[in-house]
C-alpha positions as CSV (number, residue, x, y, z in Angstrom):
1,M,-114.1,-9.6,-31.0
2,R,-114.6,-5.5,-31.8
3,G,-118.3,-6.2,-30.5
4,Q,-116.9,-8.6,-27.1
5,L,-114.4,-5.9,-26.3
6,L,-117.4,-3.3,-26.5
7,R,-119.5,-5.2,-24.4
8,L,-116.6,-5.5,-21.5
9,L,-116.1,-1.6,-21.8
10,G,-119.3,-1.4,-19.9
11,D,-122.7,1.0,-20.9
12,L,-121.3,3.5,-23.6
13,P,-123.4,6.5,-24.5
14,D,-125.4,6.7,-27.4
15,Q,-124.0,8.4,-30.7
16,T,-125.3,11.5,-30.8
17,E,-124.3,14.5,-33.4
18,I,-121.2,15.8,-32.9
19,Q,-120.8,19.5,-31.0
20,A,-117.7,21.8,-31.4
21,K,-117.0,25.3,-30.2
22,T,-113.8,27.0,-30.9
23,L,-112.7,28.9,-28.0
24,K,-109.4,30.3,-29.5
25,K,-107.2,30.1,-32.7
26,E,-103.6,31.2,-32.1
27,E,-100.7,31.3,-34.2
28,K,-97.3,29.9,-32.7
29,D,-93.7,29.6,-33.7
30,S,-94.5,27.1,-35.9
31,F,-98.4,25.9,-36.2
32,I,-101.7,27.3,-35.8
33,L,-103.2,26.3,-32.4
34,E,-107.1,26.0,-31.9
35,T,-108.7,25.5,-28.6
36,L,-111.7,23.5,-28.8
37,L,-114.4,22.3,-26.6
38,L,-116.3,19.3,-28.2
39,G,-119.5,17.6,-27.3
40,L,-118.6,13.6,-27.9
41,N,-120.3,11.8,-24.9
42,G,-123.4,13.8,-23.8
43,I,-122.5,13.9,-20.3
44,E,-119.6,16.2,-20.4
45,P,-117.7,18.7,-22.6
46,V,-114.3,17.5,-23.6
47,P,-111.7,20.5,-24.3
48,A,-109.3,19.7,-27.2
49,Y,-106.4,21.2,-29.0
50,F,-106.4,21.2,-32.6
51,V,-103.0,22.1,-34.4
52,K,-101.7,22.2,-37.9
53,P,-98.8,24.0,-40.0
54,K,-99.4,27.5,-40.8
55,Q,-98.6,27.4,-44.2
56,A,-100.9,24.3,-44.6
57,Q,-103.5,23.9,-47.6
58,G,-106.1,21.4,-48.4
59,K,-106.7,18.1,-46.4
60,L,-104.1,17.2,-44.0
61,P,-103.0,13.9,-42.8
62,V,-104.3,13.8,-38.9
63,V,-102.6,12.5,-35.9
64,L,-104.7,11.5,-32.9
65,Y,-102.1,12.4,-29.7
66,C,-102.9,10.4,-26.7
67,H,-101.8,12.3,-23.6
68,S,-100.1,10.0,-20.9
69,H,-100.7,9.9,-17.1
70,G,-97.6,10.1,-15.0
71,G,-99.7,11.2,-12.3
72,R,-99.9,14.9,-13.5
73,Y,-103.5,15.2,-14.1
74,E,-103.5,18.7,-14.5
75,R,-101.4,18.1,-17.9
76,G,-103.7,16.2,-20.1
77,R,-104.0,17.6,-23.5
78,K,-101.3,20.2,-22.8
79,E,-99.0,17.5,-23.2
80,L,-98.9,18.0,-27.1
81,I,-98.1,21.5,-26.8
82,E,-95.8,21.3,-24.0
83,G,-94.3,17.6,-23.8
84,A,-93.2,15.8,-20.8
85,E,-89.9,14.9,-18.6
86,Y,-90.1,11.5,-19.9
87,L,-90.6,12.4,-23.7
88,E,-88.0,13.8,-26.0
89,R,-88.0,17.4,-27.7
90,P,-89.6,19.4,-29.0
91,P,-93.2,18.2,-27.9
92,Y,-95.2,16.7,-30.5
93,A,-97.2,19.5,-31.9
94,D,-94.0,21.2,-33.3
95,E,-92.8,17.7,-34.3
96,L,-95.8,16.5,-35.8
97,T,-96.6,20.1,-37.9
98,S,-93.1,20.2,-39.2
99,L,-94.3,17.3,-41.2
100,G,-96.9,18.5,-42.2
101,F,-99.7,16.9,-40.4
102,A,-101.9,18.0,-38.3
103,A,-102.7,16.8,-34.7
104,L,-106.0,16.4,-32.0
105,A,-105.5,16.2,-28.5
106,I,-108.4,15.6,-26.0
107,D,-108.3,16.0,-22.3
108,H,-109.3,12.7,-21.0
109,W,-111.6,11.9,-18.0
110,A,-109.8,13.1,-14.6
111,F,-107.4,15.1,-16.5
112,G,-106.4,19.0,-17.6
113,D,-109.6,20.9,-17.4
114,R,-111.7,17.8,-16.7
115,R,-110.5,17.7,-13.0
116,G,-113.1,17.8,-10.5
117,K,-113.5,14.0,-9.2
118,T,-110.1,11.9,-9.2
119,E,-109.4,9.0,-11.0
120,S,-110.6,6.7,-8.1
121,E,-113.6,8.6,-7.7
122,I,-114.4,8.1,-11.2
123,F,-113.6,4.5,-11.5
124,K,-115.5,3.7,-8.3
125,E,-118.3,5.4,-9.6
126,M,-118.3,4.3,-12.8
127,L,-117.9,0.7,-11.7
128,W,-121.2,1.2,-9.6
129,T,-123.1,2.6,-12.6
130,G,-122.4,-0.1,-15.1
131,R,-119.5,2.0,-16.7
132,V,-115.8,1.2,-17.1
133,M,-113.7,4.4,-16.7
134,W,-111.3,3.0,-19.4
135,G,-114.3,2.0,-21.7
136,M,-115.6,5.8,-21.3
137,M,-112.1,7.1,-22.2
138,V,-111.9,4.9,-25.5
139,Y,-115.3,6.1,-25.9
140,D,-114.1,9.9,-26.3
141,S,-110.9,9.0,-28.4
142,I,-113.0,7.0,-31.3
143,R,-115.6,9.7,-30.9
144,A,-112.4,12.3,-31.1
145,L,-112.4,10.7,-34.7
146,D,-115.9,11.0,-35.7
147,Y,-114.9,15.3,-34.7
148,L,-111.7,14.6,-37.5
149,E,-114.4,13.6,-40.1
150,T,-116.5,16.8,-39.5
151,R,-113.4,18.9,-40.5
152,D,-112.4,20.4,-43.6
153,D,-108.8,20.5,-43.6
154,T,-108.2,16.9,-42.2
155,D,-107.4,13.7,-44.7
156,T,-109.6,11.1,-42.5
157,A,-108.3,8.6,-45.2
158,R,-105.0,9.2,-43.3
159,M,-105.4,9.1,-39.5
160,A,-103.1,7.8,-37.3
161,V,-102.8,7.6,-33.7
162,L,-99.8,8.0,-31.3
163,G,-99.4,8.0,-27.4
164,M,-97.1,7.3,-24.2
165,S,-97.9,4.9,-21.6
166,M,-101.6,5.2,-20.7
167,G,-101.7,7.2,-24.2
168,G,-99.7,4.2,-25.8
169,L,-102.4,1.9,-24.2
170,M,-105.3,4.1,-25.5
171,A,-103.3,4.4,-29.5
172,W,-103.4,0.8,-29.7
173,W,-107.0,-0.1,-28.3
174,T,-108.4,2.8,-30.7
175,A,-106.6,1.0,-33.6
176,A,-108.1,-2.0,-32.9
177,L,-111.5,-0.9,-32.1
178,D,-111.8,1.5,-35.0
179,A,-110.6,0.5,-38.5
180,R,-110.6,3.9,-39.6
181,I,-107.1,4.2,-38.2
182,S,-104.5,3.7,-40.7
183,A,-101.1,3.6,-38.2
184,C,-100.7,2.9,-34.5
185,V,-97.9,4.1,-32.9
186,D,-97.7,3.4,-29.6
187,I,-94.4,4.0,-26.8
188,C,-94.1,2.3,-23.4
189,S,-97.1,0.6,-23.5
190,Q,-96.9,-2.9,-24.4
191,V,-98.7,-4.4,-21.5
192,D,-99.5,-8.0,-21.4
193,S,-102.3,-8.5,-18.8
194,E,-101.5,-12.1,-17.9
195,T,-97.9,-11.6,-17.4
196,L,-98.7,-8.8,-15.2
197,I,-100.7,-10.9,-13.1
198,K,-97.6,-13.9,-13.0
199,T,-95.1,-11.3,-11.9
200,Q,-96.9,-9.2,-9.5
201,N,-96.8,-5.8,-11.3
202,L,-100.6,-4.8,-11.3
203,D,-99.9,-2.0,-8.7
204,R,-97.3,-0.2,-11.0
205,H,-100.4,0.6,-13.2
206,N,-103.5,3.1,-12.3
207,L,-107.2,1.9,-11.8
208,Y,-108.4,3.5,-15.0
209,S,-106.9,0.7,-17.2
210,Y,-108.6,-2.2,-15.7
211,V,-111.8,-3.8,-17.6
212,P,-113.7,-6.4,-15.4
213,G,-113.5,-9.5,-16.7
214,L,-111.5,-8.4,-20.3
215,V,-108.4,-11.5,-19.0
216,K,-111.4,-14.3,-19.3
217,H,-111.7,-13.4,-22.7
218,V,-108.9,-12.1,-24.7
219,S,-105.1,-11.4,-24.2
220,T,-103.3,-8.4,-25.1
221,A,-102.2,-9.7,-28.1
222,Q,-105.9,-10.9,-29.2
223,I,-106.8,-7.2,-28.8
224,Q,-103.6,-5.9,-31.1
225,S,-104.4,-8.1,-33.8
226,L,-107.1,-6.5,-34.5
227,I,-104.7,-3.8,-36.0
228,A,-103.6,-6.2,-38.7
229,P,-102.6,-5.6,-41.5
230,R,-102.8,-1.7,-40.5
231,P,-98.9,-0.3,-39.7
232,H,-98.1,-0.8,-36.2
233,L,-95.2,0.5,-34.5
234,S,-94.2,-0.5,-31.0
235,L,-91.4,1.3,-29.4
236,V,-90.3,-0.4,-25.7
237,G,-87.6,-0.1,-23.2
238,T,-86.3,-3.5,-22.2
239,A,-85.9,-1.7,-18.3
240,D,-89.1,-0.4,-18.2
241,K,-90.8,-2.2,-15.4
242,L,-94.3,-1.0,-15.9
243,T,-93.9,-3.6,-19.4
244,P,-92.1,-6.8,-18.2
245,V,-90.2,-8.0,-20.9
246,M,-91.4,-11.4,-20.9
247,G,-94.7,-9.6,-22.0
248,I,-93.1,-7.9,-24.8
249,D,-91.7,-11.4,-25.8
250,I,-95.2,-12.9,-26.0
251,I,-97.1,-10.0,-27.7
252,E,-94.5,-9.9,-30.3
253,K,-94.4,-13.3,-31.1
254,S,-98.2,-13.6,-31.7
255,L,-98.5,-10.5,-33.8
256,T,-95.5,-11.0,-35.9
257,S,-97.2,-14.7,-36.6
258,V,-101.0,-12.9,-37.2
259,Y,-98.8,-10.1,-39.6
260,K,-97.0,-12.9,-41.4
261,E,-100.5,-14.9,-41.9
262,K,-101.4,-11.4,-44.0
263,N,-98.6,-11.1,-45.6
264,A,-98.1,-7.9,-44.2
265,G,-95.1,-8.2,-41.8
266,E,-93.3,-5.1,-43.1
267,R,-96.0,-3.4,-41.4
268,Y,-95.3,-4.6,-37.7
269,E,-92.1,-3.7,-35.9
270,V,-91.4,-3.7,-32.1
271,F,-88.1,-1.7,-31.3
272,R,-86.3,-2.1,-28.3
273,S,-84.5,0.4,-26.5
274,H,-82.0,-0.5,-23.5
275,S,-84.2,2.1,-21.3
276,G,-86.8,2.5,-18.9
277,H,-90.4,4.2,-19.0
278,L,-89.3,7.1,-21.3
279,E,-88.7,7.8,-24.9
280,T,-85.4,8.1,-25.9
281,A,-83.9,9.8,-29.2
282,A,-84.0,6.7,-31.2
283,M,-87.8,6.0,-30.3
284,R,-88.6,9.4,-31.2
285,Q,-86.6,9.0,-34.7
286,K,-88.2,5.7,-35.5
287,A,-91.9,6.9,-34.7
288,I,-91.4,9.7,-37.0
289,D,-89.7,7.5,-39.9
290,F,-92.7,5.3,-39.4
291,L,-95.4,8.0,-39.7
292,K,-93.8,9.5,-42.9
293,T,-93.5,6.2,-44.3
294,W,-97.2,5.0,-43.6
295,L,-99.2,8.3,-42.9
């Protein structure tokens, strides 16, 4: 199934040696911040932030932090440091480093310092030229894991992925396609494709996530089944119109069965909050506890 998914993601670049340049290294209140420029895809450089605790020694567990969309194209990787209006405080850079973890966040296509062409223009150009925007975004995330493997301060046997909304989609796609991910946490991103069609909610999601032909071949639950038996936590809002509850129910039922078949039922959980498209305090605590347990 992974091979089929990769084919659906369009013409992906050849994997070349990872290039990395450190532009700046700063000492913040509670962590060290590195501003990086990474060569991941052979097409355009990828700005990134890497954070780790001030007193860090040896190899650290590391979280690939996937930023959200929210119509805030200027934010991108800065979400790791600054947070967002729909995320709990403190920002995840402070939260994760306080737990003794390192974290990496990259700007995805059309976001942060990669603005220049709009999301719509990138999507259309890639469609015409045999590429898929979502495929190229996922590719950069997978290559970001390759970059982490080049560092001597990260324990790549303990790599998690975490994100909200678009970042949550990126989290479970990346975990599904790359077995190096040890644990996955996604927030407000349990989007069942067939349910979106049935409930006429396609326009609630931006162009970036649409993969040509995807629904003909696999369901959302089938993609996420590739994460099993690795730990997977989904945090969802029952009033979140971007993730209809009917679809959440379908995914949870399917994945619960998959994890039970693999004798790993305790490694999968869907936590429901009576909220909309936002991270609640209860969700944040769940995410922290989950990472402390499994990472």
